C-alpha positions in Angstrom: 11.8 -16.3 -41.4 8.4 -15.0 -40.1 6.3 -13.0 -42.4 5.6 -9.3 -41.6 1.9 -10.1 -41.1 2.7 -12.8 -38.5 5.2 -10.6 -36.8 2.5 -7.9 -36.5 0.0 -10.4 -35.0 2.5 -11.6 -32.4 3.3 -7.9 -31.5 -0.4 -7.1 -31.0 -0.9 -10.2 -28.9 1.8 -9.0 -26.4 0.2 -5.5 -26.2 -3.5 -6.6 -25.8 -4.9 -6.6 -22.3 -5.2 -10.1 -20.7 -8.7 -11.7 -20.8 -10.8 -12.3 -17.8 -10.0 -15.5 -15.8 -7.4 -16.7 -13.3 -4.6 -14.3 -12.7 -1.2 -14.9 -14.2 1.9 -15.8 -12.2 5.4 -16.1 -13.5 6.2 -19.1 -11.2 5.3 -22.6 -12.4 4.9 -24.0 -8.9 2.6 -21.2 -7.6 -1.0 -20.6 -8.3 -3.3 -17.7 -7.1 -7.0 -17.8 -6.4 -9.4 -14.9 -5.7 -11.5 -15.7 -2.7 -13.2 -12.4 -2.3 -14.0 -9.2 -4.3 -15.1 -6.2 -2.3 -17.1 -3.6 -4.4 -19.5 -2.0 -1.9 -19.3 -0.6 1.6 -21.6 -1.2 4.6 -24.1 1.2 3.2 -24.3 -0.8 -0.1 -22.6 2.1 -1.8 -20.2 1.3 -4.6 -16.5 1.9 -3.8 -14.7 4.7 -5.6 -11.1 4.5 -6.7 -9.4 2.4 -3.9 -6.1 3.8 -2.8 -4.7 2.8 0.6 -5.3 -0.3 2.8 -4.7 -1.1 6.4 -5.3 -4.4 8.1 -5.7 -4.7 11.8 -4.5 -8.2 12.7 -5.7 -8.0 16.3 -9.3 -7.3 15.4 -9.2 -8.9 12.0 -10.5 -5.8 10.3 -9.7 -4.3 6.9 -9.8 -0.5 6.3 -10.1 0.6 2.7 -9.6 4.3 1.7 -11.5 5.1 -1.5 -12.7 8.2 -3.5 -16.4 7.6 -3.2 -18.6 10.4 -1.7 -15.7 12.7 -1.3 -13.4 10.2 0.3 -14.3 7.6 2.8 -12.9 4.7 4.8 -14.8 1.4 4.3 -14.4 -1.2 7.1 -14.7 -4.9 6.7 -14.5 -7.5 9.5 -13.8 -11.2 9.9 -12.5 -13.9 7.7 -15.3 -13.3 5.1 -14.8 -9.5 5.0 -18.3 -8.6 6.0 -18.8 -4.8 5.5 -19.5 -3.3 8.9 -19.0 0.5 8.9 -18.2 3.5 6.8 -16.3 6.5 8.0 -16.7 9.8 6.2 -17.6 13.4 6.7 -20.2 12.6 9.3 -17.2 11.7 11.5 -15.2 14.7 10.3 -13.1 12.2 8.3 -13.6 13.5 4.7 -10.5 13.2 2.4 -8.4 11.1 4.7 -5.3 9.8 2.9 -3.7 7.5 5.5 -5.1 5.2 8.2 -3.6 3.2 11.0 -5.1 1.3 14.0 -2.5 1.1 16.8 -2.1 -1.6 19.4 -4.2 0.3 21.9 -7.2 0.4 19.6 -7.0 4.0 18.5 -7.5 5.0 14.8 -5.2 7.5 13.3 -6.4 9.1 10.1 -4.0 11.4 8.2 -4.9 14.1 5.6 -3.1 16.7 3.6 -3.8 20.4 3.5 -7.4 21.1 2.5 -6.8 24.8 1.6 -4.0 27.1 0.9 -2.1 28.0 4.0 -3.5 25.0 5.9 -1.2 22.3 7.4 -1.7 18.6 7.2 -3.1 16.8 10.2 -3.8 13.5 11.9 -7.2 12.9 13.5 -7.4 10.3 16.3 -10.5 8.3 17.0 -11.4 5.9 19.8 -12.8 2.3 19.3 -16.3 3.7 18.8 -15.0 6.1 16.0 -15.5 9.2 18.2 -12.8 11.8 17.5 -10.7 12.3 20.6 -8.1 14.8 19.3 -6.5 16.3 16.2 -2.8 16.8 15.7 -1.4 19.4 13.2 1.7 18.3 11.4 4.4 21.0 11.3 8.1 21.6 12.1 9.6 19.8 9.1 10.7 21.0 5.6 7.8 21.0 3.1 5.1 20.6 5.8 2.6 22.9 4.1 2.6 20.6 1.0 2.9 17.2 2.8 0.2 14.7 2.1 0.3 11.6 4.4 -0.2 8.3 2.6 1.0 5.5 5.0 1.3 5.2 8.7 2.9 2.4 10.9 3.6 2.1 14.6 7.3 2.0 15.3 9.3 1.3 18.4 8.6 3.1 21.6 5.1 4.0 20.4 6.4 6.3 17.7 4.5 6.9 14.5 6.3 6.5 11.2 4.7 8.1 8.2 5.2 8.2 4.4 3.8 10.9 2.1 3.3 11.4 -1.6 6.5 12.5 -3.3 8.3 13.2 0.0 12.0 12.4 0.6 12.3 9.9 3.4 9.9 8.9 6.1 8.8 11.1 9.0 9.1 9.9 12.6 6.6 11.5 15.0 5.9 11.0 18.7 2.4 9.9 19.8 1.3 13.5 20.0 2.2 14.1 16.4 5.3 16.1 17.1 8.0 15.8 14.5 11.2 14.1 15.7 13.3 13.3 12.6 13.4 11.8 9.1 14.6 8.4 8.1 16.3 9.2 4.8 17.7 6.4 2.7 19.9 7.5 -0.1 20.6 6.0 -3.4 22.8 6.7 -6.5 21.1 8.6 -9.3 23.2 9.5 -12.4 26.4 9.4 -10.4 25.1 11.4 -7.4 23.5 10.5 -4.1 19.9 11.4 -3.5 17.4 10.9 -0.7 14.8 8.4 -1.8 11.1 9.3 -1.9 9.2 7.0 0.4 5.5 6.4 -0.6 4.6 3.3 1.6 6.0 1.3 4.5 5.3 -1.7 6.6 6.8 -3.5 9.6 7.4 -7.2 10.5 6.9 -8.9 13.8 10.5 -7.9 14.9 9.7 -4.3 14.3 11.9 -4.0 11.2 10.9 -1.3 8.9 10.4 -1.7 5.1 10.3 1.6 3.3 9.2 1.6 -0.3 10.4 4.2 -2.9 8.3 4.6 -6.0 11.0 6.8 -7.7 13.9 4.4 -7.0 12.0 1.2 -7.4 13.5 -0.1 -4.2 12.6 -1.3 -0.7 15.0 -0.1 2.1 15.0 -2.2 5.2 15.9 -0.9 8.7 15.8 -2.6 12.1 13.5 -1.4 14.9 16.1 1.1 16.1 16.3 2.6 12.6 19.7 1.1 11.6 19.9 0.4 7.9 20.1 -3.4 7.1 19.8 -3.8 3.3 17.9 -2.8 0.2 16.4 -4.6 -2.7 14.4 -4.1 -5.9 15.2 -2.8 -9.3 13.6 0.0 -11.4 12.3 -1.1 -14.7 9.3 -2.2 -16.8 10.0 -5.9 -17.3 9.3 -9.0 -15.2 10.9 -8.8 -11.8 11.3 -5.1 -11.9 9.4 -2.2 -10.4 8.0 0.6 -12.7 5.8 2.5 -10.2 5.7 0.7 -6.9 3.0 2.0 -4.6 2.4 -0.5 -1.8 4.5 -2.9 0.3 3.4 -5.6 2.7 5.5 -8.1 4.8 4.3 -11.6 5.7 7.2 -13.0 7.7 5.1 -16.0 8.7 5.1 -17.1 5.0 8.5 -15.6 4.4 7.3 -13.2 1.6 7.3 -9.5 0.9 4.7 -8.2 -1.6 5.1 -5.0 -3.6 2.1 -3.6 -5.7 3.2 -2.0 -9.0 0.7 0.6 -10.2 2.1 0.8 -13.8 2.7 -2.9 -14.3 -0.8 -3.9 -13.0 0.7 -6.6 -10.8 2.3 -7.6 -7.5 5.9 -8.6 -7.2 6.8 -11.2 -4.6 10.2 -11.5 -2.8 11.6 -13.6 0.0 12.7 -12.0 3.3 16.2 -11.4 1.9 14.7 -9.4 -1.0 15.3 -12.0 -3.6 12.6 -11.9 -6.4 10.4 -15.0 -6.4 7.5 -14.4 -8.8 4.7 -12.0 -9.7 0.9 -12.2 -10.2 -1.8 -10.1 -11.7 -1.8 -8.4 -15.1 -3.9 -5.8 -16.7 -7.6 -6.5 -17.0 -11.0 -6.2 -15.4 -12.0 -9.8 -14.8 -11.7 -11.6 -11.5 -8.0 -11.9 -10.6 -6.8 -9.2 -13.0 -5.8 -5.7 -11.9 -5.9 -2.2 -13.1 -3.3 0.2 -11.6 -3.1 -1.4 -8.1 -2.2 1.2 -5.5 -1.6 -0.8 -2.3 -1.3 -4.3 -0.8 -1.6 -5.8 2.7 -1.7 -9.3 4.2 -4.5 -10.5 6.5 -4.4 -12.7 9.6 -4.7 -15.8 7.4 -1.8 -15.0 5.1 -4.2 -13.9 2.3 -3.0 -11.0 0.1 -5.3 -8.0 -0.3 -4.8 -5.7 -3.3 -6.4 -2.2 -3.8 -7.5 -2.7 -7.5 -7.7 1.0 -8.0 -9.1 1.6 -11.5 -11.5 -1.4 -11.2 -12.8 0.4 -8.1 -12.6 -2.7 -5.9 -10.4 -4.7 -3.6 -9.5 -8.3 -4.3 -8.4 -10.9 -1.8 -6.0 -13.6 -3.1 -4.9 -16.9 -1.7 -1.5 -18.1 -2.9 -0.7 -21.8 -3.0 2.4 -23.9 -3.8 1.5 -26.6 -6.3 
């Protein structure tokens, strides 16, 4: 039988943050490597708390929303993530909370209400980051308190948007007019409830992947918004989702990534939603994470994580041994 002192040492070892070094994975045949750490923007200013990511595959550009200087978007280009531009209040873009570059090269930046009685809005910029129009978001329940968090381009040019603590995902036309809500339901304590959707992504077929932080699930729909299946399980142990904040689909590699804010890691699933492994772990060294808020995949299959409380972005390569 183990002594009480030894039991206490073993317990503390499980609670202590992981040391700096290579990130942990739960799969013996997989290893991760950090190939880039982004900590400053194009003005050599340190990033604030990183929150939302968007990767434009066509232009090979990464957009990082962070809290620095009142809220900015840092832009990085190319395979080596060279910092090229910073968008902020000078472009009337302060406090943006969602960003999307559409296939026609326009940038959509969403924000929540900035004052009592004000409505949320989406500002639209051309390829030179000149504002071309602004669309007020209205006509749906809870509009006055809605804060956009993720945007994707759906079928027929529609915009599909997730917000913080909002039930379902909003479907808008290209002028920002509200059309309807995609509202997945789940069973909570014996009753059906619409799932909150905090993040979303699409694959090459146009299928939609809607992530619920509250339910710890991903709901998958086809391009015509017909429900296909769901996956994920709420919980705090390996393979489960405590507070999932970001989802990214890489159908070339056959993987789906989900960033878990509270478990300081990224869960990895196959395209059927079967859990494969996870990587990360709490820490501040290279490869470790502190409350990650979002994840996306670049044109080379590398996984980009908003390492929020370390005020940086890390780019991972994942290899099969």
